C-alpha positions in Angstrom: 0.0 0.0 0.0 1.5 3.4 -1.0 2.2 6.0 1.6 -0.9 8.2 0.7 -3.3 5.2 0.8 -1.7 3.9 4.0 -2.1 7.3 5.6 -5.7 7.6 4.5 -6.4 4.1 5.9 -4.8 5.0 9.2 -6.8 8.2 9.3 -10.1 6.3 8.6 -9.2 3.9 11.4 -8.6 6.8 13.8 -11.8 8.5 12.7 -13.7 5.2 13.2 -12.2 4.9 16.7 -13.2 8.4 17.6 -16.7 8.2 16.2 -17.3 4.9 18.0 -16.3 6.4 21.3 -18.4 9.5 20.5 -21.4 7.3 19.9 -21.1 5.9 23.4 -20.3 9.0 25.3 -20.6 12.4 23.6 -18.1 14.9 25.1 -19.2 18.3 26.3 -16.0 19.9 24.8 -15.3 18.5 21.4 -12.1 20.5 20.9 -10.6 19.3 24.2 -11.8 15.8 23.6 -10.2 15.7 20.1 -6.9 17.0 21.5 -6.8 14.2 24.1 -7.7 11.6 21.5 -5.0 12.7 19.0 -2.4 12.9 21.8 -2.8 9.1 22.4 -2.3 8.1 18.8 1.0 6.8 17.4 1.8 9.6 15.1 1.6 13.4 15.4 -1.8 15.0 15.0 -1.1 16.6 11.6 -0.6 13.1 10.2 -4.2 12.5 10.9 -5.5 15.6 9.2 -7.8 13.5 7.0 -9.2 11.8 10.1 -10.0 15.2 11.7 -11.8 16.3 8.5 -13.9 13.1 8.5 -14.7 13.5 12.2 -15.8 17.1 11.9 -17.8 16.3 8.7 -19.6 13.3 10.2 -20.5 15.3 13.4 -21.6 18.3 11.3 -23.9 16.2 9.2 -24.9 13.6 11.9 -28.6 14.2 11.8 -28.7 13.9 7.9 -26.5 10.8 7.9 -28.5 9.1 10.6 -31.7 9.9 8.7 -30.3 8.0 5.7 -29.4 5.1 7.9 -32.8 5.0 9.5 -34.6 5.0 6.2 -32.3 2.4 4.6 -31.8 0.0 7.5 -35.0 -1.9 6.7 -36.1 -4.4 9.4 -33.5 -2.9 11.8 -34.2 -0.7 14.7 -31.7 2.2 14.6 -31.0 1.8 18.3 -30.1 -1.9 17.9 -27.5 -1.4 15.2 -24.1 -2.2 16.6 -22.2 1.0 17.6 -19.2 0.0 15.6 -21.3 -0.6 12.5 -23.0 2.7 13.0 -19.6 4.4 13.2 -18.5 2.7 9.9 -21.8 3.6 8.2 -21.6 7.3 9.3 -18.0 7.6 8.0 -18.7 6.1 4.6 -22.1 7.9 4.1 -20.4 11.2 4.9 -17.7 10.4 2.3 -20.2 9.3 -0.3 -22.5 12.4 0.1 -20.0 15.1 1.0 -16.5 14.2 -0.2 -16.7 14.5 -4.0 -13.0 14.0 -4.2 -13.4 10.3 -3.2 -15.2 7.9 -5.6 -18.1 6.2 -3.8 -16.8 2.7 -4.5 -13.6 3.6 -2.6 -15.6 4.7 0.4 -17.7 1.5 0.3 -14.6 -0.7 -0.1 -12.9 1.0 2.8 -16.0 0.6 4.9 -16.2 -3.1 4.2 -12.5 -3.5 5.0 -13.1 -1.7 8.3 -16.1 -3.9 9.1 -13.9 -7.1 8.4 -11.3 -5.8 10.8 -13.5 -4.3 13.6 -16.9 -5.9 13.4 -18.6 -9.2 12.9 -18.7 -11.4 9.8 -22.4 -10.6 9.3 -22.0 -6.8 9.4 -20.2 -6.8 6.1 -23.4 -7.6 4.2 -25.5 -5.2 6.2 -23.0 -2.3 5.7 -22.6 -3.1 2.0 -26.4 -3.2 1.5 -27.0 0.2 3.0 -24.0 1.9 1.4 -25.0 0.5 -2.1 -28.4 2.2 -1.7 -26.8 5.5 -0.5 -24.4 5.3 -3.5 -27.4 4.8 -5.9 -29.3 7.7 -4.4 -26.2 10.0 -4.4 -26.5 10.6 -8.2 -22.8 10.5 -9.0 -20.5 8.2 -10.9 -19.6 5.6 -8.4 -16.1 5.1 -9.8 -15.0 8.7 -10.2 -14.0 11.5 -8.0 -15.5 14.9 -9.0 -12.7 17.5 -9.0 -13.8 20.7 -7.4 
């Protein structure tokens, strides 16, 4: 894996870890909480700039993203979705809908890889099903980034 892709993967993992923790216990002071979070990671905070963009993006659009998950998770009560799966979905849906520089299929593949690493075997199909429907509704070419 090249340096850029490895750094992006590590940033997605960091963002996933933060969003998972956030879903369990939302901090009163986001800025201070993020400072503490990044201090405990292996590399300096600026290495994780992409993670920080993702975290802020997901949190800024949380209501919209959760609305998509609620409408697409048929036969699943939102409250019963595993917190780790929810964090993976939030991350990928934010990328698909708001990061035009990332092709949707890349976001979906990354989410599936994260689910293989951090969740259960069954979650992969659940996550893929929801993200496929988000991708179809997004109205973009799934294999291309839109330069802005």
